[in-house]
N, C-alpha and C positions, 0 to 999 in steps of 0.2 A: 449211416450220415454224419455229416463232420461237422464238427462243432464250433463254432467262426467264435473267435472273443473283440470282445469289445476294448480297444484303447482309448483311453482317457485323451482330448486334447491337450495340448502340452501349453497350447495360450489361443488368445483370439484377440482381436482388434477391433478397440471400441473409440467413439469420438467422445472427446469430454474437453470443458472447459476450466482448466487449473489455474490456481490464481498465480499470477506472473508480475513482478517489480521490473515497469521500464524503465532504464536512465538513459533518461532523452539530453540528450548531449547538443551545447552550442557551441562545443569550441573542444577543437581535438587537442589542444597545448594537455600534457601530460602532469606538468605542474600544479598548472591551475585546477588541474581537475583535482587532485590529489589533497590539495590545501581546501577544498570544499569539502569532498568526502570526509576528510579528517574530523573538519567541525562538525558533520550530521552524525559521524560515528561516536563520536562524545556526548552528542544530547540523548541517543537510543542506541545504546552497545548492542542490546538483545537484537534489537530488530535485523541488524547486521551479522547474524550466526545462521550461518549457510543457507542464505536466502539465493532463492535462482533469479537470477535478472536477464532480462532483454537489452541489448545495447544496442539506443536509437543513434544514426547518422544520421538521419534525412535532414535536419534542421544545422547541419555542421557548418560554420562559415568559411570554408576556407577549400581551395582549391589543390591545396595539399593531399602527398597521399597519407593515406589514415594509418596512424600506428595501432593495427589490428591487435597484434598480439601483443604490445602494453597497456595498451586499454583490459585484456582478458588478464594479465599479471596483477594491473591494479586494482580489480576488483578483489581476485583472489587474495590481494594483503591484507583487504577490510572483510574478509570472512563473507564476501559476495561472491556468487558460484553463477559466472555467466555462460549459459545455454546457448543463446542463440545473439545478430544482429536483424536489424531491423533497418532500409533503406538503404542509399546508397548508390553507385553504380554497377555496372555489370562487374567492373572487373572486384570491386569490393564483394559482390556477391560470389565469383570462383572464386575468391579469396577466404571466404569464411567459409564455402564447403571445401579447399582444404584444408582448412583446419581442423575437419571432421565436426563442425558446429552447424546449425540450424540457420536461413535465412531468409526475414519476414518481407515482404513489400511495403514501401511506404503504406504509412496510413490515411485512407482516402479524406479527401479535404472533407469538414463538413458542412452541407451546404448552408447558405446565410436567408435568412428570413427575408421576404420580399415586399420591401416597403409597399403601405401602401397610399396613390397619392390625394386621397380623399384627407384635407386635414380633419382632424379630429376636433370633435363636439368638447365644449368646454363646459370641462367640469366643476360640480365645487371643491376648493381646496380641501384634501384629507393629511389629517395628522400624519407623518412618513413615521414610518418604523424601519428604525436602524438594522442592516444584516446582520450586524456584531456591535457589540460593546464592551469596550474594557474597562476592567474594574481594577481595581488597587491592589488586588495581590492574585485576582483571576482573570476568568474571560467567560463572556454568553455568547455561544454561535447562533445564530438563526437561520434556517433551514439548512439543506440538504449539502454533507461535504460531496463532493461527488469524486469517482475515482480520478487518481494523479495528482490528487488537491490533499496539502498538508494544514492543521490547523493545531497552533500548539498555544499554550498558557506558560509560558517558562517559568514564573512566579506563582504559581497557585492553582486552582482548582480551573477545569476547562468544563464548562456546559454546554452539549448540543442541545437547540429545542429543534430536534430535526432527526434525520440520517444520516448514518454515514457507510457510504456504499463501498461494495466491494473493491478496492486498489486505493483504496483511501484511507488516509494516517490522520490518527489523533493521537498529541502527546500533550501529558502536560508534569507540571514539579508536583501536584499534588494530586487529588484525586480525578477520575473522569467522569460524567455524567452523561449518559445519551438517551433522549428522550423522544425514544423511535429505532428503529432496527440497527445493529452492531454489524456490519457484513464486513467491514475493512479492519486494520488494524489499529490497537489503544493500546497504548504504553504511559503507563501512570507513573509516579516518585521517578522521574527521568535522571535526576540528580542524586540516586540512593536513599527518597525517606520512603520507609517500609511499614509508616503506620498512614498507608492512603488504600481508595481501593477505587472499582471500577464497576458503575451501577447503569444498567440497562435495561429495553422493554423487551428487546428481541435479539435476541444472541446468538448471531452466528458470524462471528469473529473468524477472520483469516488468521490472528494471533492478537492476544492481549500479552500486559508483562506490566509485572511490578518490579519496579529495584532492580531491571534486570532479570527478574525470571520470569519463564512465558511458558504461553501454552499454545500449539497451533489446533488448528480447528479439530486435524484427526486427535487430540490429547483428552478434549471436552469427551464427557460420560453422554453419551446418544438422548439422554433423557432431560438433560440441560439446553438441547439447543432449539433456538424461537421460541423460549421462556424470559421471565422477567429474572433479573439473575443479579447477585454482589458479588467482585470477587475479591478478597482479599489474602492477605502474606501470610502465612503461619509457617514457623521454620522453615525457612526459605521455598515455602511450597502453596503454589499457587492452592484455594479453597475458594470453590465456585457451589454460591447454594441458592435456591430460592430466591424471589425477593419478596416479600409477602406484604 
């Protein structure tokens, strides 16, 4: 009898939804992009450390050839890792493929809600609750911080009464309090203050940072995922503990 040896598979293909930051361009002017990007980096330098990005050119208001190589070089200059382009003409698609990068088709437009022709019945006037309130040294944001949205408190603490979705970003000079799930990125102490913290009701963040010291989701102990936690900085290391 011939003995058959089994060989372990060297790899397997799996579908997945990985967190990717989209750099959505409205202009292909490299000088203008560089100036704005420099300002963003100064606000939250930790976020720009080896962050993979998709460069979206679908809304660029220009018929001139897109400086694809220049856009990639500019991203790398600020520690971003360009992985793919989204949108553009067929020539853009072919050029992107020639660069050895991925290309995604334009994002389909979201359908607009159909308006009813029937006049609504008059309702008693109710006291409106503002979506967000500016404080003297901080900020309260009420509602969901959606993917692609950034909410910041450059002078103090930030309080989010709601969820922070994946792909969203919240920043604060002081502490960050999230009264809901934190699935996006939270950067506290963006001006270097280290005596601040991050507090949330459900931790599943893509990235958390205090004064430039950060952890990604894969660095967070599994036992603390989806738990009420607090994050503080100790000896230049982030400490995550249950929030009792």
